[in-house]
Wavefront OBJ file of the C-alpha trace (Angstrom):
o trace
v 0.093 -0.207 0.285
v 1.410 3.468 -1.080
v 1.192 6.645 0.783
v 1.696 10.035 -1.524
v 2.818 12.524 0.579
v 2.542 15.295 -1.798
v 0.091 15.665 -4.589
v -1.793 18.803 -5.619
v -5.165 16.963 -6.516
v -6.827 20.551 -6.512
v -4.905 21.699 -9.772
v -7.163 22.530 -12.866
v -5.242 19.520 -14.922
v -7.694 17.499 -12.798
v -10.492 19.332 -13.279
v -11.968 16.255 -15.908
v -11.616 13.549 -14.089
v -10.787 14.240 -10.055
v -14.037 12.522 -8.962
v -12.892 9.257 -10.586
v -9.321 9.191 -10.114
v -9.463 9.872 -6.141
v -12.454 7.345 -5.583
v -10.536 4.880 -7.358
v -6.876 5.385 -5.869
v -7.271 2.770 -2.766
v -8.234 0.015 -5.134
v -4.882 1.100 -6.841
v -2.958 0.319 -3.597
v -2.706 4.567 -2.759
v -4.221 4.285 0.609
v -3.299 8.011 1.932
v -2.765 11.253 0.168
v -1.784 14.753 1.245
v -2.548 17.677 -0.854
v -0.853 20.595 0.109
v -2.543 23.814 -0.150
v -0.293 26.839 -1.992
v -2.446 29.822 -1.448
v -5.482 31.060 0.502
v -7.504 29.265 -2.221
v -5.587 26.117 -2.740
v -6.062 25.383 0.997
v -9.615 25.781 1.002
v -9.862 23.519 -2.390
v -7.174 20.996 -0.281
v -9.421 21.014 2.375
v -12.965 20.618 0.806
v -11.099 17.325 -0.944
v -10.340 16.174 2.566
v -13.722 16.168 3.399
v -15.059 14.626 0.485
v -12.567 11.498 0.826
v -11.401 9.431 3.696
v -8.064 8.928 2.321
v -7.308 12.226 1.417
v -5.451 14.527 4.125
v -4.633 18.511 3.759
v -1.777 20.830 4.242
v -2.418 24.501 3.998
v -0.129 27.313 3.552
v 0.991 29.940 1.172
v 3.836 29.179 -1.665
v 6.634 31.744 -1.625
v 5.837 32.031 -5.793
v 2.355 33.179 -4.546
v 3.648 36.136 -2.377
v 3.499 38.500 -4.990
v -0.622 37.588 -5.069
v -0.804 37.868 -1.387
v -4.471 39.680 -0.462
v -4.893 40.938 2.804
v -6.900 38.026 5.392
v -4.904 35.419 3.445
v -2.482 34.358 6.067
v -5.182 34.865 8.882
v -7.300 32.424 6.591
v -4.411 30.115 6.752
v -4.734 30.177 10.499
v -8.134 29.210 10.417
v -7.656 26.398 8.319
v -4.643 25.024 9.970
v -7.452 23.972 12.634
v -9.596 21.775 10.600
v -9.310 18.200 11.888
v -8.408 17.216 8.401
v -5.403 19.346 8.313
v -1.985 17.436 8.463
v 0.443 20.512 8.128
v 1.198 23.625 7.125
v 2.662 23.625 3.687
v 3.393 24.316 1.055
v 5.755 26.934 1.897
v 9.498 27.431 2.085
v 11.422 29.695 -0.427
v 12.292 29.553 -3.874
v 14.886 31.674 -5.397
v 14.866 30.362 -8.945
v 12.043 32.321 -10.341
v 12.471 35.287 -7.781
v 15.305 36.473 -6.580
v 14.567 40.078 -5.438
v 12.531 39.276 -2.778
v 14.596 37.615 -0.680
v 13.563 38.874 2.330
v 9.753 39.209 2.047
v 10.025 35.514 1.451
v 12.021 34.745 4.388
v 10.068 36.329 6.602
v 6.401 34.574 5.151
v 8.271 31.505 5.677
v 9.422 32.393 9.441
v 5.504 33.305 10.328
v 4.428 30.214 8.924
v 7.001 28.099 10.838
v 5.951 29.813 13.857
v 2.158 28.909 13.024
v 3.191 25.741 12.980
v 4.674 25.173 16.320
v 1.796 27.188 17.779
v -0.592 24.628 16.154
v 2.282 21.406 16.840
v 1.949 20.553 13.103
v 5.085 19.547 10.684
v 5.835 21.755 8.032
v 6.165 20.885 4.467
v 8.965 22.665 2.667
v 9.578 23.916 -0.886
v 13.229 24.824 -1.186
v 14.485 25.681 -4.869
v 17.912 27.183 -5.169
v 17.938 28.470 -1.987
v 19.419 25.675 0.384
v 21.443 27.751 2.433
v 19.253 29.845 3.756
v 16.324 26.771 4.293
v 18.603 25.290 6.380
v 19.891 28.083 8.075
v 15.897 29.181 8.683
v 14.544 25.661 10.095
v 17.847 24.951 11.925
v 16.455 27.912 14.364
v 13.807 25.930 15.681
v 15.140 22.580 17.384
v 11.577 21.197 17.707
v 10.209 21.943 14.114
v 9.713 19.066 12.166
v 8.835 18.197 8.748
v 9.704 17.458 4.926
v 11.801 18.710 2.644
v 9.611 18.390 -0.478
v 11.262 17.041 -3.794
v 14.604 16.847 -1.899
v 17.716 18.822 -4.244
v 19.773 19.610 -1.808
v 23.483 18.422 -1.087
v 24.521 15.014 -0.134
v 26.064 17.736 3.164
v 22.958 19.468 3.687
v 20.791 16.116 3.841
v 22.923 14.871 6.582
v 22.524 18.033 8.806
v 18.543 17.905 8.085
v 18.835 14.175 9.053
v 20.317 14.855 12.318
v 17.636 17.149 13.486
v 14.750 14.565 12.872
v 13.584 16.036 9.336
v 12.413 13.702 6.531
v 13.141 13.819 2.942
v 10.890 13.722 0.021
v 11.365 11.296 -2.808
v 9.629 12.204 -6.461
v 9.845 11.235 -9.865
v 13.032 12.922 -10.481
v 15.142 10.242 -9.141
v 13.929 7.696 -12.285
v 15.698 10.775 -14.483
v 19.231 9.997 -15.829
v 20.469 13.094 -14.482
v 19.598 11.840 -11.042
v 23.081 11.579 -10.004
v 23.149 13.954 -6.828
v 19.588 12.640 -5.426
v 20.569 8.987 -5.822
v 23.574 10.155 -3.725
v 21.195 11.530 -1.175
v 18.910 8.367 -1.558
v 21.775 6.224 -1.108
v 22.919 7.803 2.444
v 19.426 8.772 3.955
v 18.224 5.982 6.851
v 14.945 4.127 5.902
v 12.816 5.664 8.351
v 13.564 9.168 6.724
v 12.390 8.463 3.603
v 8.740 9.756 2.115
v 7.441 9.253 -1.450
v 5.917 11.765 -3.402
v 4.264 12.315 -6.701
v 4.210 16.204 -6.730
v 1.306 15.248 -8.954
v 0.455 16.527 -11.927
v 3.769 17.257 -11.946
v 7.371 15.377 -12.407
v 6.107 11.936 -13.953
v 8.923 9.215 -13.584
v 10.091 7.058 -16.193
v 8.678 5.835 -18.045
v 5.375 8.276 -17.918
v 7.934 11.707 -18.080
v 6.451 13.943 -20.038
v 2.427 12.840 -19.164
v 0.367 14.184 -16.452
v 1.167 12.486 -13.347
v -1.081 11.042 -10.681
v -0.297 9.076 -7.361
v -1.239 5.583 -9.328
v 3.046 6.439 -10.264
v 4.431 5.834 -7.481
v 5.310 2.420 -7.577
v 8.090 3.703 -10.388
v 9.504 5.904 -7.728
v 9.277 2.959 -5.204
v 10.888 0.377 -7.330
v 13.873 2.953 -7.835
v 13.950 3.064 -4.183
v 14.350 -0.463 -3.461
v 16.836 -0.602 -5.918
v 19.266 2.051 -4.433
v 18.385 0.733 -0.924
v 19.007 -2.969 -1.721
v 15.384 -3.709 -0.478
v 12.255 -4.990 -2.034
v 9.484 -2.679 -3.450
v 7.372 -4.332 -0.263
v 9.915 -3.098 1.958
v 10.597 0.353 0.645
v 6.891 1.224 0.154
v 5.835 -0.191 4.087
v 8.542 1.794 5.451
v 7.442 5.115 3.329
v 4.290 4.443 4.931
v 5.381 4.150 8.141
v 7.026 7.271 7.896
v 3.985 8.956 6.489
v 1.772 8.069 9.185
v 4.203 9.159 11.955
v 5.060 12.268 10.590
v 1.594 13.777 9.874
v 0.194 11.669 12.929
v -2.274 9.417 10.871
v -3.074 6.341 12.771
v -3.806 2.977 11.211
l 1 2 3 4 5 6 7 8 9 10 11 12 13 14 15 16 17 18 19 20 21 22 23 24 25 26 27 28 29 30 31 32 33 34 35 36 37 38 39 40 41 42 43 44 45 46 47 48 49 50 51 52 53 54 55 56 57 58 59 60 61 62 63 64 65 66 67 68 69 70 71 72 73 74 75 76 77 78 79 80 81 82 83 84 85 86 87 88 89 90 91 92 93 94 95 96 97 98 99 100 101 102 103 104 105 106 107 108 109 110 111 112 113 114 115 116 117 118 119 120 121 122 123 124 125 126 127 128 129 130 131 132 133 134 135 136 137 138 139 140 141 142 143 144 145 146 147 148 149 150 151 152 153 154 155 156 157 158 159 160 161 162 163 164 165 166 167 168 169 170 171 172 173 174 175 176 177 178 179 180 181 182 183 184 185 186 187 188 189 190 191 192 193 194 195 196 197 198 199 200 201 202 203 204 205 206 207 208 209 210 211 212 213 214 215 216 217 218 219 220 221 222 223 224 225 226 227 228 229 230 231 232 233 234 235 236 237 238 239 240 241 242 243 244 245 246 247 248 249 250 251 252 253 254
């Protein structure tokens, strides 16, 4: 059984078949999903899906790319939404210097504000870190009791060691199946099995052999098979470990 700890089923890419796809996931072996929000509206949609489907949970937050589109009251609404019974994390939050490196301070301030919200509510965070590895590590390291996952981990093995020492989880997605995945595989190789989460980031980042097509949670076996290959275990063992890890982080009981 698989736990997709990061999938955006509220995205418009699923408008045509969302209901059917989500209804059928348990029969396909995907028994748990976390759908993170990226702004106020997508966080509300994520919670609506969690209310509709018992195997879907939500995270709420404001993604760094959405900083420029924030409206008055958005953050306060996130504070309200995170108290919902189906909300298991604050996310997707973090830093992204790939698309915009001119508002670094504003991104940091929003990231810190949401981290402190997570700590007040005793929730983990889902971190988006793109081309901002040093600042991301420095900020989360300020909070020894903070817990969470670096989604679609793209940092160095050295940074991964620091995060793992602090009890963080690392998310692995379709890119570990790509030909140029040397750095990601190096990180996977040194990451202990009790800190690995599996993700799709649907509808993005489809694994080989589905690369270039819309992604969804049914592609998790390709990711799990690659993890098993690198870690020298069976696919079943890898999937079971990832399930246990996800339940532990997001406090989802059996």
